[in-house]
C-alpha positions in Angstrom: 34.2 5.4 5.0 35.1 6.1 1.3 32.0 7.4 -0.3 33.7 7.5 -3.7 34.6 3.7 -3.6 32.0 2.1 -1.4 31.8 -1.6 -0.4 28.0 -1.6 -0.7 25.2 0.5 -1.9 21.8 1.0 -0.4 19.1 2.4 -3.0 15.5 3.1 -3.0 14.2 4.2 -6.3 17.2 5.8 -8.1 18.0 4.2 -11.4 21.3 2.6 -11.4 21.4 1.5 -15.0 23.7 4.3 -16.2 25.9 4.2 -13.1 29.6 3.1 -13.1 30.6 0.7 -10.3 34.0 0.7 -8.7 35.9 -2.7 -8.8 35.5 -3.0 -5.0 31.8 -2.8 -4.9 30.5 -6.0 -3.3 26.7 -5.7 -2.9 23.7 -3.4 -3.7 20.6 -3.5 -1.5 17.3 -2.3 -2.7 15.2 -0.9 0.2 11.8 -2.2 -1.1 10.5 -4.8 -3.3 11.7 -5.4 -6.8 15.0 -4.6 -8.5 14.1 -3.2 -11.8 16.2 0.0 -11.0 19.3 -2.0 -10.8 21.2 -3.4 -13.7 21.3 -7.2 -12.7 23.1 -8.5 -15.9 26.0 -6.1 -15.3 26.1 -6.9 -11.4 26.1 -10.6 -12.2 29.0 -10.3 -14.6 31.0 -8.2 -12.0 30.1 -10.6 -9.2 28.2 -7.9 -7.2 25.4 -9.4 -5.0 22.0 -7.7 -5.5 19.2 -8.2 -3.0 16.0 -6.4 -1.9 13.8 -6.2 1.3 10.4 -7.3 0.0 7.8 -6.6 2.7 9.9 -4.3 4.7 7.4 -1.4 4.3 4.3 -3.7 4.1 2.6 -2.5 7.4 3.0 1.2 6.5 1.4 0.7 3.0 -1.4 -1.4 4.4 -2.0 1.4 6.9 -2.2 4.0 4.1 -4.6 1.8 2.1 -6.8 1.5 5.1 -6.4 5.3 5.7 -7.4 6.2 2.1 -10.4 3.9 2.2 -11.6 5.5 5.4 -10.9 9.1 4.2 -12.8 8.5 0.9 -15.8 6.9 2.6 -16.2 9.3 5.5 -15.7 12.5 3.5 -13.0 13.6 6.1 -11.0 15.9 3.9 -14.0 18.0 2.6 -15.4 17.8 6.3 -11.9 19.3 7.6 -12.1 22.0 4.8 -15.6 22.8 5.9 -14.6 23.1 9.7 -12.1 25.8 8.8 -14.8 27.9 7.4 -16.4 28.0 11.0 -13.5 30.0 12.5 -14.6 33.3 13.7 -18.3 32.5 14.2 -18.3 32.5 18.0 -21.5 31.2 19.6 -23.1 30.5 16.3 -20.6 27.6 15.6 -22.7 25.0 17.4 -25.8 25.8 15.3 -23.7 25.7 12.1 -22.3 22.2 13.0 -25.6 20.7 13.7 -27.1 22.3 10.3 -23.9 21.4 8.2 -22.6 18.1 9.6 -25.0 15.8 7.5 -23.4 17.1 4.3 -20.4 14.9 5.4 -22.0 11.6 6.3 -20.5 8.7 4.4 -20.9 5.0 4.4 -19.1 2.8 6.9 -16.7 0.3 5.4 -18.1 -2.4 7.7 -20.0 -4.8 5.6 -18.7 -3.5 2.3 -17.0 -5.6 -0.4 -13.2 -5.2 -0.9 -11.5 -6.6 -3.8 -7.8 -7.1 -3.3 -5.8 -7.8 -6.5 -2.4 -9.2 -5.7 -1.9 -11.2 -2.5 1.7 -10.6 -1.7 3.1 -9.2 1.4 1.0 -6.1 1.3 -2.0 -7.5 -0.4 -2.4 -10.0 2.3 -2.0 -7.6 5.1 -4.6 -5.3 3.5 -7.0 -8.3 3.1 -6.7 -9.5 6.7 -7.0 -5.9 8.4 -10.0 -5.1 6.2 -11.4 -8.5 7.2 -10.8 -7.5 10.8 -12.7 -4.2 10.2 -15.8 -6.4 9.1 -15.4 -6.0 5.5 -16.1 -8.8 3.0 -13.0 -9.4 1.3 -12.3 -11.0 -2.1 -8.7 -11.7 -3.1 -7.2 -12.3 -6.6 -3.8 -13.5 -7.4 -3.2 -16.3 -9.9 0.4 -16.6 -8.7 -0.1 -16.5 -4.9 2.8 -18.1 -3.0 2.4 -20.7 -0.5 3.6 -18.4 2.4 1.0 -15.8 1.3 -1.7 -18.4 1.3 -0.8 -19.5 4.7 -0.9 -15.9 6.1 -4.4 -15.2 4.5 -7.2 -15.2 6.8 -9.4 -18.1 6.1 -12.5 -15.8 5.7 -11.0 -14.2 2.6 -12.9 -15.3 -0.4 -10.1 -16.4 -3.0 -11.3 -15.9 -6.5 -10.1 -16.9 -9.9 -11.9 -14.4 -12.1 -10.7 -10.8 -11.5 -13.7 -9.5 -13.3 -15.8 -10.5 -10.3 -14.0 -7.8 -8.4 -14.5 -5.2 -10.9 -18.1 -6.0 -11.0 -19.2 -6.7 -7.4 -16.8 -4.8 -5.0 -17.3 -1.6 -3.4 -13.6 -0.8 -3.1 -10.6 -2.2 -5.0 -7.0 -2.1 -4.2 -4.1 -3.3 -6.4 -0.8 -4.6 -5.1 
């Protein structure tokens, strides 16, 4: 493989706008959604095919969004920090835990309202997963695709005014 004169380039987020392309370059693939880091006009002029992989990491991002909601609700990070302070207290640890654990109680996400702004590949997965966890989910996307609409759980409330999310939701996620 000739690294200096590749037939194709796979890129994630590096900017290619200042890059020079060899005449043999056939394609550029963006590992992720969007192609704003690729000079589309120049590629088009040179006959270089440009494509991306929207949704390829959608499930991973969905899981991180859910993780962030759970961690912020249940005060997990501060509880872990507190647990580390218990080291070396021997038999007293049980009493310390009983006395201190209430400081880390937090709300369950079940029954809470989640506003999802943007119902593309990731937003739909987040909305559906939050619905499955018992949240009341409101979705806003003035440009929702037919495919995304078909993938969205019927129990998701599709709204037309994003201000309702800002006003009424306990959690908001933007995609």
